[in-house]
C-alpha positions in Angstrom: -50.4 -9.8 28.7 -48.7 -7.1 26.6 -50.0 -8.7 23.4 -53.5 -8.6 24.8 -53.3 -4.9 25.6 -51.8 -4.2 22.2 -54.7 -6.0 20.5 -57.2 -4.2 22.6 -55.6 -0.9 21.9 -55.6 -1.6 18.2 -59.2 -2.7 18.3 -60.2 0.5 20.2 -58.4 2.7 17.7 -59.9 1.0 14.7 -63.4 1.2 16.2 -63.0 4.9 17.1 -61.7 5.8 13.7 -64.4 3.7 11.8 -67.4 5.5 13.2 -69.7 5.7 10.1 -72.4 7.7 11.9 -70.2 10.8 12.5 -69.0 11.1 8.9 -69.6 14.5 7.3 -69.3 14.9 3.6 -67.4 17.9 2.4 -68.9 19.8 -0.5 -67.4 18.9 -3.8 -66.3 22.4 -4.6 -64.6 22.9 -1.3 -61.1 21.5 -1.7 -58.3 22.7 0.5 -54.7 22.3 -0.6 -51.9 22.2 1.8 -48.3 22.8 1.0 -45.7 20.5 2.3 -44.1 22.3 5.2 -40.4 22.8 5.7 -40.6 20.3 8.6 -38.6 17.5 6.8 -35.7 19.9 6.4 -35.9 20.8 10.1 -36.1 17.1 11.0 -33.2 16.2 8.8 -31.1 19.0 10.4 -32.1 17.9 13.9 -31.3 14.2 13.2 -27.9 15.2 11.8 -27.2 17.2 14.9 -28.3 14.4 17.1 -26.2 11.9 15.2 -23.1 14.2 15.3 -23.5 14.7 19.1 -23.9 11.0 19.7 -20.8 10.2 17.6 -18.9 12.8 19.5 -19.9 11.4 22.9 -19.2 7.9 21.7 -15.7 8.9 20.6 -15.1 10.5 24.0 -16.2 7.3 25.7 -13.9 5.2 23.6 -11.0 7.5 24.3 -11.7 7.3 28.0 -11.9 3.5 27.9 -8.6 3.3 26.0 -7.0 5.5 28.6 -8.3 3.4 31.4 -7.1 0.2 29.7 -3.7 1.7 29.1 -3.4 2.7 32.8 -4.6 -0.7 33.9 -2.0 -2.4 31.7 0.7 -0.2 33.1 -0.3 -1.2 36.7 -0.3 -4.8 35.7 3.2 -4.5 34.2 4.5 -2.9 37.3 3.0 -5.6 39.5 4.5 -8.3 37.3 7.9 -6.6 37.5 7.7 -6.4 41.3 6.6 -10.1 41.5 9.5 -11.1 39.2 12.0 -9.2 41.4 10.6 -10.9 44.5 11.0 -14.3 42.8 14.6 -13.5 41.8 15.4 -12.6 45.4 13.8 -15.8 46.7 15.8 -17.9 44.3 19.1 -16.3 45.3 18.6 -17.2 49.0 
C-alpha cells in the first residue's frame, strides 16, 4: 500500500510540475544571477555541532552502561561468595 501511495505522489508531482500551459518565457535580456549563500557553511557548522553533541551523549551512555555492568558484576561476585560460604558450612556438618 505504501508503494502505491508513493507512486501516486510521484505521478502527482510530475504532473503538477509538467504543466506546459502555464509556462511563461522570460525575456532573453532579463537574466538574474544569484550568489551562493553562506548556507553551506552554516549547515556544516550545525552538522558538526549535532555530531559532537551526539558523540558526547553516546559516550555518557557508554560510561553509564559500564558502571551498571561493573556494579552488577560486583553483586554477582558477592552472591557467589555467600553461596560458597553456605556450601562450605553444609559440607562441614
